[in-house]
PyMOL Python script that loads the backbone (N, CA, C, O; Angstrom):
from pymol import cmd

cmd.read_pdbstr("""\
ATOM      1  N   MET A   1      75.153  56.955 -13.011  1.00  0.00           N
ATOM      2  CA  MET A   1      74.449  55.687 -12.889  1.00  0.00           C
ATOM      3  C   MET A   1      73.420  55.715 -11.767  1.00  0.00           C
ATOM      4  O   MET A   1      72.307  55.215 -11.928  1.00  0.00           O
ATOM      5  N   GLU A   2      73.788  56.295 -10.640  1.00  0.00           N
ATOM      6  CA  GLU A   2      72.858  56.387  -9.511  1.00  0.00           C
ATOM      7  C   GLU A   2      71.608  57.168  -9.906  1.00  0.00           C
ATOM      8  O   GLU A   2      70.524  56.935  -9.372  1.00  0.00           O
ATOM      9  N   ARG A   3      71.767  58.078 -10.828  1.00  0.00           N
ATOM     10  CA  ARG A   3      70.641  58.883 -11.319  1.00  0.00           C
ATOM     11  C   ARG A   3      69.539  57.991 -11.888  1.00  0.00           C
ATOM     12  O   ARG A   3      68.356  58.228 -11.642  1.00  0.00           O
ATOM     13  N   ASN A   4      69.929  56.963 -12.652  1.00  0.00           N
ATOM     14  CA  ASN A   4      68.947  56.054 -13.228  1.00  0.00           C
ATOM     15  C   ASN A   4      68.163  55.325 -12.149  1.00  0.00           C
ATOM     16  O   ASN A   4      66.953  55.132 -12.270  1.00  0.00           O
ATOM     17  N   MET A   5      68.859  54.923 -11.097  1.00  0.00           N
ATOM     18  CA  MET A   5      68.195  54.228 -10.007  1.00  0.00           C
ATOM     19  C   MET A   5      67.205  55.170  -9.319  1.00  0.00           C
ATOM     20  O   MET A   5      66.090  54.767  -8.987  1.00  0.00           O
ATOM     21  N   LEU A   6      67.607  56.406  -9.109  1.00  0.00           N
ATOM     22  CA  LEU A   6      66.712  57.387  -8.501  1.00  0.00           C
ATOM     23  C   LEU A   6      65.471  57.562  -9.371  1.00  0.00           C
ATOM     24  O   LEU A   6      64.353  57.612  -8.859  1.00  0.00           O
ATOM     25  N   GLU A   7      65.665  57.655 -10.667  1.00  0.00           N
ATOM     26  CA  GLU A   7      64.518  57.818 -11.575  1.00  0.00           C
ATOM     27  C   GLU A   7      63.568  56.635 -11.478  1.00  0.00           C
ATOM     28  O   GLU A   7      62.352  56.817 -11.416  1.00  0.00           O
ATOM     29  N   ARG A   8      64.114  55.426 -11.463  1.00  0.00           N
ATOM     30  CA  ARG A   8      63.261  54.222 -11.393  1.00  0.00           C
ATOM     31  C   ARG A   8      62.555  54.145 -10.043  1.00  0.00           C
ATOM     32  O   ARG A   8      61.371  53.813  -9.979  1.00  0.00           O
ATOM     33  N   VAL A   9      63.269  54.448  -8.974  1.00  0.00           N
ATOM     34  CA  VAL A   9      62.670  54.436  -7.633  1.00  0.00           C
ATOM     35  C   VAL A   9      61.530  55.456  -7.583  1.00  0.00           C
ATOM     36  O   VAL A   9      60.472  55.181  -7.018  1.00  0.00           O
ATOM     37  N   LYS A  10      61.746  56.622  -8.170  1.00  0.00           N
ATOM     38  CA  LYS A  10      60.695  57.649  -8.206  1.00  0.00           C
ATOM     39  C   LYS A  10      59.466  57.143  -8.966  1.00  0.00           C
ATOM     40  O   LYS A  10      58.332  57.369  -8.544  1.00  0.00           O
ATOM     41  N   GLU A  11      59.701  56.457 -10.089  1.00  0.00           N
ATOM     42  CA  GLU A  11      58.587  55.906 -10.867  1.00  0.00           C
ATOM     43  C   GLU A  11      57.776  54.918 -10.030  1.00  0.00           C
ATOM     44  O   GLU A  11      56.545  54.945 -10.046  1.00  0.00           O
ATOM     45  N   ILE A  12      58.470  54.054  -9.305  1.00  0.00           N
ATOM     46  CA  ILE A  12      57.787  53.058  -8.466  1.00  0.00           C
ATOM     47  C   ILE A  12      56.976  53.760  -7.388  1.00  0.00           C
ATOM     48  O   ILE A  12      55.837  53.379  -7.122  1.00  0.00           O
ATOM     49  N   ILE A  13      57.555  54.784  -6.764  1.00  0.00           N
ATOM     50  CA  ILE A  13      56.849  55.516  -5.709  1.00  0.00           C
ATOM     51  C   ILE A  13      55.608  56.189  -6.279  1.00  0.00           C
ATOM     52  O   ILE A  13      54.532  56.109  -5.687  1.00  0.00           O
ATOM     53  N   GLU A  14      55.748  56.850  -7.421  1.00  0.00           N
ATOM     54  CA  GLU A  14      54.609  57.530  -8.043  1.00  0.00           C
ATOM     55  C   GLU A  14      53.507  56.537  -8.397  1.00  0.00           C
ATOM     56  O   GLU A  14      52.321  56.817  -8.220  1.00  0.00           O
ATOM     57  N   GLU A  15      53.915  55.378  -8.897  1.00  0.00           N
ATOM     58  CA  GLU A  15      52.963  54.342  -9.273  1.00  0.00           C
ATOM     59  C   GLU A  15      52.240  53.800  -8.033  1.00  0.00           C
ATOM     60  O   GLU A  15      51.015  53.674  -8.028  1.00  0.00           O
ATOM     61  N   GLN A  16      52.998  53.485  -6.996  1.00  0.00           N
ATOM     62  CA  GLN A  16      52.422  52.877  -5.795  1.00  0.00           C
ATOM     63  C   GLN A  16      51.539  53.843  -5.017  1.00  0.00           C
ATOM     64  O   GLN A  16      50.516  53.446  -4.458  1.00  0.00           O
ATOM     65  N   LEU A  17      51.935  55.108  -4.981  1.00  0.00           N
ATOM     66  CA  LEU A  17      51.170  56.099  -4.212  1.00  0.00           C
ATOM     67  C   LEU A  17      50.165  56.840  -5.090  1.00  0.00           C
ATOM     68  O   LEU A  17      49.408  57.688  -4.618  1.00  0.00           O
ATOM     69  N   ASN A  18      50.176  56.500  -6.373  1.00  0.00           N
ATOM     70  CA  ASN A  18      49.255  57.121  -7.328  1.00  0.00           C
ATOM     71  C   ASN A  18      49.371  58.648  -7.292  1.00  0.00           C
ATOM     72  O   ASN A  18      48.377  59.367  -7.190  1.00  0.00           O
ATOM     73  N   ILE A  19      50.606  59.111  -7.377  1.00  0.00           N
ATOM     74  CA  ILE A  19      50.868  60.553  -7.384  1.00  0.00           C
ATOM     75  C   ILE A  19      51.673  60.896  -8.630  1.00  0.00           C
ATOM     76  O   ILE A  19      52.408  60.060  -9.156  1.00  0.00           O
ATOM     77  N   GLU A  20      51.529  62.112  -9.090  1.00  0.00           N
ATOM     78  CA  GLU A  20      52.383  62.584 -10.167  1.00  0.00           C
ATOM     79  C   GLU A  20      52.535  64.080 -10.026  1.00  0.00           C
ATOM     80  O   GLU A  20      51.701  64.752  -9.419  1.00  0.00           O
ATOM     81  N   GLY A  21      53.601  64.589 -10.590  1.00  0.00           N
ATOM     82  CA  GLY A  21      53.850  66.017 -10.514  1.00  0.00           C
ATOM     83  C   GLY A  21      54.365  66.469  -9.157  1.00  0.00           C
ATOM     84  O   GLY A  21      54.461  67.667  -8.890  1.00  0.00           O
ATOM     85  N   VAL A  22      54.698  65.503  -8.299  1.00  0.00           N
ATOM     86  CA  VAL A  22      55.245  65.835  -6.988  1.00  0.00           C
ATOM     87  C   VAL A  22      56.761  65.711  -7.084  1.00  0.00           C
ATOM     88  O   VAL A  22      57.275  64.712  -7.586  1.00  0.00           O
ATOM     89  N   GLU A  23      57.467  66.714  -6.610  1.00  0.00           N
ATOM     90  CA  GLU A  23      58.925  66.636  -6.657  1.00  0.00           C
ATOM     91  C   GLU A  23      59.403  65.606  -5.648  1.00  0.00           C
ATOM     92  O   GLU A  23      59.083  65.684  -4.462  1.00  0.00           O
ATOM     93  N   ILE A  24      60.163  64.652  -6.126  1.00  0.00           N
ATOM     94  CA  ILE A  24      60.710  63.610  -5.263  1.00  0.00           C
ATOM     95  C   ILE A  24      62.224  63.664  -5.386  1.00  0.00           C
ATOM     96  O   ILE A  24      62.779  63.545  -6.478  1.00  0.00           O
ATOM     97  N   THR A  25      62.885  63.847  -4.244  1.00  0.00           N
ATOM     98  CA  THR A  25      64.349  63.875  -4.208  1.00  0.00           C
ATOM     99  C   THR A  25      64.803  62.793  -3.233  1.00  0.00           C
ATOM    100  O   THR A  25      63.983  62.109  -2.621  1.00  0.00           O
ATOM    101  N   GLU A  26      66.109  62.649  -3.098  1.00  0.00           N
ATOM    102  CA  GLU A  26      66.627  61.659  -2.149  1.00  0.00           C
ATOM    103  C   GLU A  26      66.260  62.018  -0.707  1.00  0.00           C
ATOM    104  O   GLU A  26      66.240  61.149   0.164  1.00  0.00           O
ATOM    105  N   GLU A  27      65.970  63.294  -0.456  1.00  0.00           N
ATOM    106  CA  GLU A  27      65.622  63.731   0.901  1.00  0.00           C
ATOM    107  C   GLU A  27      64.126  63.563   1.203  1.00  0.00           C
ATOM    108  O   GLU A  27      63.708  63.714   2.351  1.00  0.00           O
ATOM    109  N   THR A  28      63.329  63.256   0.188  1.00  0.00           N
ATOM    110  CA  THR A  28      61.883  63.139   0.383  1.00  0.00           C
ATOM    111  C   THR A  28      61.568  62.020   1.361  1.00  0.00           C
ATOM    112  O   THR A  28      62.048  60.896   1.218  1.00  0.00           O
ATOM    113  N   ARG A  29      60.744  62.352   2.370  1.00  0.00           N
ATOM    114  CA  ARG A  29      60.348  61.376   3.393  1.00  0.00           C
ATOM    115  C   ARG A  29      59.003  60.769   3.002  1.00  0.00           C
ATOM    116  O   ARG A  29      58.080  61.477   2.599  1.00  0.00           O
ATOM    117  N   PHE A  30      58.911  59.455   3.126  1.00  0.00           N
ATOM    118  CA  PHE A  30      57.698  58.759   2.699  1.00  0.00           C
ATOM    119  C   PHE A  30      56.462  59.205   3.472  1.00  0.00           C
ATOM    120  O   PHE A  30      55.450  59.573   2.875  1.00  0.00           O
ATOM    121  N   LYS A  31      56.546  59.172   4.790  1.00  0.00           N
ATOM    122  CA  LYS A  31      55.361  59.487   5.607  1.00  0.00           C
ATOM    123  C   LYS A  31      55.080  60.982   5.646  1.00  0.00           C
ATOM    124  O   LYS A  31      53.958  61.412   5.376  1.00  0.00           O
ATOM    125  N   GLU A  32      56.086  61.771   5.980  1.00  0.00           N
ATOM    126  CA  GLU A  32      55.879  63.202   6.194  1.00  0.00           C
ATOM    127  C   GLU A  32      55.632  63.967   4.893  1.00  0.00           C
ATOM    128  O   GLU A  32      54.754  64.828   4.839  1.00  0.00           O
ATOM    129  N   ASP A  33      56.402  63.658   3.843  1.00  0.00           N
ATOM    130  CA  ASP A  33      56.310  64.434   2.610  1.00  0.00           C
ATOM    131  C   ASP A  33      55.316  63.863   1.597  1.00  0.00           C
ATOM    132  O   ASP A  33      54.713  64.609   0.825  1.00  0.00           O
ATOM    133  N   LEU A  34      55.150  62.544   1.602  1.00  0.00           N
ATOM    134  CA  LEU A  34      54.290  61.911   0.600  1.00  0.00           C
ATOM    135  C   LEU A  34      52.998  61.350   1.201  1.00  0.00           C
ATOM    136  O   LEU A  34      52.191  60.751   0.490  1.00  0.00           O
ATOM    137  N   ASP A  35      52.803  61.544   2.503  1.00  0.00           N
ATOM    138  CA  ASP A  35      51.600  61.057   3.200  1.00  0.00           C
ATOM    139  C   ASP A  35      51.368  59.560   3.016  1.00  0.00           C
ATOM    140  O   ASP A  35      50.223  59.115   2.942  1.00  0.00           O
ATOM    141  N   ALA A  36      52.432  58.792   2.944  1.00  0.00           N
ATOM    142  CA  ALA A  36      52.299  57.340   2.799  1.00  0.00           C
ATOM    143  C   ALA A  36      51.942  56.730   4.148  1.00  0.00           C
ATOM    144  O   ALA A  36      52.568  57.032   5.164  1.00  0.00           O
ATOM    145  N   ASP A  37      50.921  55.862   4.147  1.00  0.00           N
ATOM    146  CA  ASP A  37      50.586  55.168   5.394  1.00  0.00           C
ATOM    147  C   ASP A  37      51.250  53.789   5.387  1.00  0.00           C
ATOM    148  O   ASP A  37      51.995  53.456   4.465  1.00  0.00           O
ATOM    149  N   SER A  38      50.979  53.004   6.403  1.00  0.00           N
ATOM    150  CA  SER A  38      51.637  51.697   6.538  1.00  0.00           C
ATOM    151  C   SER A  38      51.364  50.786   5.350  1.00  0.00           C
ATOM    152  O   SER A  38      52.267  50.098   4.875  1.00  0.00           O
ATOM    153  N   LEU A  39      50.134  50.777   4.872  1.00  0.00           N
ATOM    154  CA  LEU A  39      49.783  49.940   3.727  1.00  0.00           C
ATOM    155  C   LEU A  39      50.522  50.411   2.476  1.00  0.00           C
ATOM    156  O   LEU A  39      51.017  49.596   1.697  1.00  0.00           O
ATOM    157  N   ASP A  40      50.595  51.733   2.289  1.00  0.00           N
ATOM    158  CA  ASP A  40      51.340  52.288   1.153  1.00  0.00           C
ATOM    159  C   ASP A  40      52.795  51.831   1.202  1.00  0.00           C
ATOM    160  O   ASP A  40      53.361  51.403   0.196  1.00  0.00           O
ATOM    161  N   LEU A  41      53.385  51.930   2.383  1.00  0.00           N
ATOM    162  CA  LEU A  41      54.791  51.559   2.542  1.00  0.00           C
ATOM    163  C   LEU A  41      54.990  50.080   2.260  1.00  0.00           C
ATOM    164  O   LEU A  41      55.960  49.693   1.608  1.00  0.00           O
ATOM    165  N   PHE A  42      54.077  49.256   2.747  1.00  0.00           N
ATOM    166  CA  PHE A  42      54.158  47.816   2.529  1.00  0.00           C
ATOM    167  C   PHE A  42      54.112  47.512   1.031  1.00  0.00           C
ATOM    168  O   PHE A  42      54.909  46.717   0.531  1.00  0.00           O
ATOM    169  N   GLU A  43      53.181  48.144   0.320  1.00  0.00           N
ATOM    170  CA  GLU A  43      53.044  47.907  -1.119  1.00  0.00           C
ATOM    171  C   GLU A  43      54.255  48.438  -1.893  1.00  0.00           C
ATOM    172  O   GLU A  43      54.671  47.853  -2.893  1.00  0.00           O
ATOM    173  N   MET A  44      54.809  49.548  -1.417  1.00  0.00           N
ATOM    174  CA  MET A  44      55.993  50.106  -2.058  1.00  0.00           C
ATOM    175  C   MET A  44      57.183  49.161  -1.889  1.00  0.00           C
ATOM    176  O   MET A  44      57.911  48.883  -2.842  1.00  0.00           O
ATOM    177  N   VAL A  45      57.365  48.677  -0.676  1.00  0.00           N
ATOM    178  CA  VAL A  45      58.463  47.748  -0.400  1.00  0.00           C
ATOM    179  C   VAL A  45      58.295  46.496  -1.262  1.00  0.00           C
ATOM    180  O   VAL A  45      59.263  45.974  -1.815  1.00  0.00           O
ATOM    181  N   ASP A  46      57.063  46.028  -1.365  1.00  0.00           N
ATOM    182  CA  ASP A  46      56.761  44.871  -2.207  1.00  0.00           C
ATOM    183  C   ASP A  46      57.202  45.136  -3.652  1.00  0.00           C
ATOM    184  O   ASP A  46      57.811  44.278  -4.292  1.00  0.00           O
ATOM    185  N   ALA A  47      56.888  46.322  -4.150  1.00  0.00           N
ATOM    186  CA  ALA A  47      57.260  46.688  -5.518  1.00  0.00           C
ATOM    187  C   ALA A  47      58.781  46.764  -5.679  1.00  0.00           C
ATOM    188  O   ALA A  47      59.316  46.343  -6.704  1.00  0.00           O
ATOM    189  N   PHE A  48      59.480  47.300  -4.672  1.00  0.00           N
ATOM    190  CA  PHE A  48      60.943  47.370  -4.727  1.00  0.00           C
ATOM    191  C   PHE A  48      61.542  45.967  -4.728  1.00  0.00           C
ATOM    192  O   PHE A  48      62.493  45.691  -5.459  1.00  0.00           O
ATOM    193  N   GLN A  49      60.978  45.079  -3.901  1.00  0.00           N
ATOM    194  CA  GLN A  49      61.475  43.705  -3.838  1.00  0.00           C
ATOM    195  C   GLN A  49      61.309  43.023  -5.191  1.00  0.00           C
ATOM    196  O   GLN A  49      62.209  42.326  -5.662  1.00  0.00           O
ATOM    197  N   GLU A  50      60.161  43.229  -5.803  1.00  0.00           N
ATOM    198  CA  GLU A  50      59.890  42.616  -7.102  1.00  0.00           C
ATOM    199  C   GLU A  50      60.792  43.197  -8.191  1.00  0.00           C
ATOM    200  O   GLU A  50      61.342  42.462  -9.011  1.00  0.00           O
ATOM    201  N   GLU A  51      60.934  44.508  -8.192  1.00  0.00           N
ATOM    202  CA  GLU A  51      61.735  45.192  -9.217  1.00  0.00           C
ATOM    203  C   GLU A  51      63.209  44.812  -9.137  1.00  0.00           C
ATOM    204  O   GLU A  51      63.855  44.585 -10.160  1.00  0.00           O
ATOM    205  N   TYR A  52      63.739  44.744  -7.910  1.00  0.00           N
ATOM    206  CA  TYR A  52      65.176  44.571  -7.744  1.00  0.00           C
ATOM    207  C   TYR A  52      65.589  43.183  -7.253  1.00  0.00           C
ATOM    208  O   TYR A  52      66.780  42.916  -7.096  1.00  0.00           O
ATOM    209  N   GLY A  53      64.624  42.298  -7.011  1.00  0.00           N
ATOM    210  CA  GLY A  53      64.955  40.940  -6.591  1.00  0.00           C
ATOM    211  C   GLY A  53      65.669  40.884  -5.255  1.00  0.00           C
ATOM    212  O   GLY A  53      66.532  40.035  -5.030  1.00  0.00           O
ATOM    213  N   VAL A  54      65.298  41.797  -4.372  1.00  0.00           N
ATOM    214  CA  VAL A  54      65.920  41.880  -3.046  1.00  0.00           C
ATOM    215  C   VAL A  54      64.840  41.691  -1.996  1.00  0.00           C
ATOM    216  O   VAL A  54      63.755  42.261  -2.105  1.00  0.00           O
ATOM    217  N   GLU A  55      65.136  40.893  -0.980  1.00  0.00           N
ATOM    218  CA  GLU A  55      64.176  40.745   0.105  1.00  0.00           C
ATOM    219  C   GLU A  55      64.456  41.808   1.158  1.00  0.00           C
ATOM    220  O   GLU A  55      65.594  41.996   1.587  1.00  0.00           O
ATOM    221  N   ILE A  56      63.396  42.500   1.567  1.00  0.00           N
ATOM    222  CA  ILE A  56      63.524  43.533   2.592  1.00  0.00           C
ATOM    223  C   ILE A  56      62.725  43.060   3.807  1.00  0.00           C
ATOM    224  O   ILE A  56      61.499  43.174   3.829  1.00  0.00           O
ATOM    225  N   PRO A  57      63.425  42.526   4.827  1.00  0.00           N
ATOM    226  CA  PRO A  57      62.721  42.017   6.003  1.00  0.00           C
ATOM    227  C   PRO A  57      62.047  43.142   6.790  1.00  0.00           C
ATOM    228  O   PRO A  57      62.526  44.275   6.797  1.00  0.00           O
ATOM    229  N   PRO A  58      60.933  42.821   7.451  1.00  0.00           N
ATOM    230  CA  PRO A  58      60.180  43.844   8.196  1.00  0.00           C
ATOM    231  C   PRO A  58      61.035  44.630   9.194  1.00  0.00           C
ATOM    232  O   PRO A  58      60.808  45.823   9.397  1.00  0.00           O
ATOM    233  N   GLU A  59      62.006  43.976   9.810  1.00  0.00           N
ATOM    234  CA  GLU A  59      62.833  44.678  10.801  1.00  0.00           C
ATOM    235  C   GLU A  59      63.716  45.751  10.169  1.00  0.00           C
ATOM    236  O   GLU A  59      64.228  46.624  10.870  1.00  0.00           O
ATOM    237  N   ASP A  60      63.896  45.692   8.866  1.00  0.00           N
ATOM    238  CA  ASP A  60      64.713  46.711   8.184  1.00  0.00           C
ATOM    239  C   ASP A  60      63.894  47.927   7.771  1.00  0.00           C
ATOM    240  O   ASP A  60      64.457  48.956   7.397  1.00  0.00           O
ATOM    241  N   LEU A  61      62.583  47.819   7.835  1.00  0.00           N
ATOM    242  CA  LEU A  61      61.725  48.900   7.350  1.00  0.00           C
ATOM    243  C   LEU A  61      61.886  50.191   8.141  1.00  0.00           C
ATOM    244  O   LEU A  61      61.715  51.279   7.591  1.00  0.00           O
ATOM    245  N   GLU A  62      62.216  50.082   9.437  1.00  0.00           N
ATOM    246  CA  GLU A  62      62.373  51.276  10.279  1.00  0.00           C
ATOM    247  C   GLU A  62      63.426  52.224   9.730  1.00  0.00           C
ATOM    248  O   GLU A  62      63.297  53.442   9.855  1.00  0.00           O
ATOM    249  N   GLN A  63      64.476  51.664   9.116  1.00  0.00           N
ATOM    250  CA  GLN A  63      65.572  52.512   8.624  1.00  0.00           C
ATOM    251  C   GLN A  63      65.281  53.087   7.244  1.00  0.00           C
ATOM    252  O   GLN A  63      66.038  53.923   6.750  1.00  0.00           O
ATOM    253  N   ILE A  64      64.195  52.649   6.617  1.00  0.00           N
ATOM    254  CA  ILE A  64      63.853  53.143   5.282  1.00  0.00           C
ATOM    255  C   ILE A  64      62.771  54.208   5.421  1.00  0.00           C
ATOM    256  O   ILE A  64      61.577  53.911   5.407  1.00  0.00           O
ATOM    257  N   THR A  65      63.213  55.444   5.554  1.00  0.00           N
ATOM    258  CA  THR A  65      62.271  56.542   5.787  1.00  0.00           C
ATOM    259  C   THR A  65      62.275  57.580   4.670  1.00  0.00           C
ATOM    260  O   THR A  65      61.339  58.369   4.542  1.00  0.00           O
ATOM    261  N   THR A  66      63.335  57.572   3.864  1.00  0.00           N
ATOM    262  CA  THR A  66      63.438  58.546   2.773  1.00  0.00           C
ATOM    263  C   THR A  66      63.740  57.822   1.464  1.00  0.00           C
ATOM    264  O   THR A  66      64.094  56.643   1.460  1.00  0.00           O
ATOM    265  N   VAL A  67      63.597  58.530   0.378  1.00  0.00           N
ATOM    266  CA  VAL A  67      63.922  57.972  -0.933  1.00  0.00           C
ATOM    267  C   VAL A  67      65.401  57.586  -0.978  1.00  0.00           C
ATOM    268  O   VAL A  67      65.757  56.525  -1.491  1.00  0.00           O
ATOM    269  N   GLY A  68      66.249  58.447  -0.443  1.00  0.00           N
ATOM    270  CA  GLY A  68      67.689  58.155  -0.409  1.00  0.00           C
ATOM    271  C   GLY A  68      67.997  56.914   0.403  1.00  0.00           C
ATOM    272  O   GLY A  68      68.909  56.161   0.060  1.00  0.00           O
ATOM    273  N   SER A  69      67.247  56.687   1.483  1.00  0.00           N
ATOM    274  CA  SER A  69      67.533  55.517   2.321  1.00  0.00           C
ATOM    275  C   SER A  69      67.160  54.214   1.619  1.00  0.00           C
ATOM    276  O   SER A  69      67.827  53.201   1.830  1.00  0.00           O
ATOM    277  N   ILE A  70      66.110  54.211   0.788  1.00  0.00           N
ATOM    278  CA  ILE A  70      65.788  52.974   0.051  1.00  0.00           C
ATOM    279  C   ILE A  70      66.840  52.728  -1.027  1.00  0.00           C
ATOM    280  O   ILE A  70      67.207  51.580  -1.282  1.00  0.00           O
ATOM    281  N   ILE A  71      67.329  53.794  -1.663  1.00  0.00           N
ATOM    282  CA  ILE A  71      68.378  53.624  -2.676  1.00  0.00           C
ATOM    283  C   ILE A  71      69.648  53.072  -2.026  1.00  0.00           C
ATOM    284  O   ILE A  71      70.260  52.138  -2.544  1.00  0.00           O
ATOM    285  N   LYS A  72      70.038  53.649  -0.898  1.00  0.00           N
ATOM    286  CA  LYS A  72      71.238  53.170  -0.194  1.00  0.00           C
ATOM    287  C   LYS A  72      71.049  51.727   0.249  1.00  0.00           C
ATOM    288  O   LYS A  72      71.965  50.915   0.121  1.00  0.00           O
ATOM    289  N   TYR A  73      69.865  51.401   0.770  1.00  0.00           N
ATOM    290  CA  TYR A  73      69.574  50.041   1.222  1.00  0.00           C
ATOM    291  C   TYR A  73      69.736  49.059   0.063  1.00  0.00           C
ATOM    292  O   TYR A  73      70.387  48.024   0.205  1.00  0.00           O
ATOM    293  N   LEU A  74      69.146  49.387  -1.072  1.00  0.00           N
ATOM    294  CA  LEU A  74      69.225  48.502  -2.238  1.00  0.00           C
ATOM    295  C   LEU A  74      70.673  48.350  -2.714  1.00  0.00           C
ATOM    296  O   LEU A  74      71.100  47.255  -3.078  1.00  0.00           O
ATOM    297  N   GLN A  75      71.420  49.452  -2.707  1.00  0.00           N
ATOM    298  CA  GLN A  75      72.823  49.386  -3.114  1.00  0.00           C
ATOM    299  C   GLN A  75      73.628  48.540  -2.145  1.00  0.00           C
ATOM    300  O   GLN A  75      74.500  47.777  -2.561  1.00  0.00           O
ATOM    301  N   ASP A  76      73.338  48.670  -0.839  1.00  0.00           N
ATOM    302  CA  ASP A  76      74.041  47.866   0.172  1.00  0.00           C
ATOM    303  C   ASP A  76      73.741  46.386  -0.015  1.00  0.00           C
ATOM    304  O   ASP A  76      74.538  45.536   0.383  1.00  0.00           O
ATOM    305  N   LYS A  77      72.599  46.071  -0.615  1.00  0.00           N
ATOM    306  CA  LYS A  77      72.207  44.682  -0.876  1.00  0.00           C
ATOM    307  C   LYS A  77      72.767  44.181  -2.207  1.00  0.00           C
ATOM    308  O   LYS A  77      72.503  43.051  -2.617  1.00  0.00           O
ATOM    309  N   GLY A  78      73.545  45.038  -2.876  1.00  0.00           N
ATOM    310  CA  GLY A  78      74.204  44.619  -4.100  1.00  0.00           C
ATOM    311  C   GLY A  78      73.488  45.005  -5.385  1.00  0.00           C
ATOM    312  O   GLY A  78      73.906  44.613  -6.474  1.00  0.00           O
ATOM    313  N   VAL A  79      72.416  45.769  -5.261  1.00  0.00           N
ATOM    314  CA  VAL A  79      71.704  46.213  -6.458  1.00  0.00           C
ATOM    315  C   VAL A  79      72.517  47.308  -7.128  1.00  0.00           C
ATOM    316  O   VAL A  79      72.972  48.246  -6.473  1.00  0.00           O
ATOM    317  N   GLU A  80      72.695  47.182  -8.440  1.00  0.00           N
ATOM    318  CA  GLU A  80      73.421  48.215  -9.167  1.00  0.00           C
ATOM    319  C   GLU A  80      72.452  49.080  -9.929  1.00  0.00           C
ATOM    320  O   GLU A  80      71.417  48.611 -10.401  1.00  0.00           O
ATOM    321  N   ALA A  81      72.792  50.346 -10.047  1.00  0.00           N
ATOM    322  CA  ALA A  81      71.914  51.311 -10.713  1.00  0.00           C
ATOM    323  C   ALA A  81      71.718  50.951 -12.173  1.00  0.00           C
ATOM    324  O   ALA A  81      71.007  51.654 -12.892  1.00  0.00           O
TER     325      ALA A  81
END
""", "prot")
cmd.dss("prot")
cmd.show_as("cartoon", "prot")
cmd.util.cbc("prot")
cmd.orient("prot")
């Protein structure tokens, strides 16, 4: 089940960053590996909030640095895969 969530999260990241063909794993870091800047991250978080109906306050953004961390964050907020 978690696999489906990873796939959807990857789709959102690819869409928001306008990238394709890049390997994205749970260890992938947004800034270092995907060259996402602050605006990219903001738009990505916006897309995650819309997709999963979860509010992600700005103070929580510091802990969301990898693909795995956004999945864990969403799961901790009660989102199911």
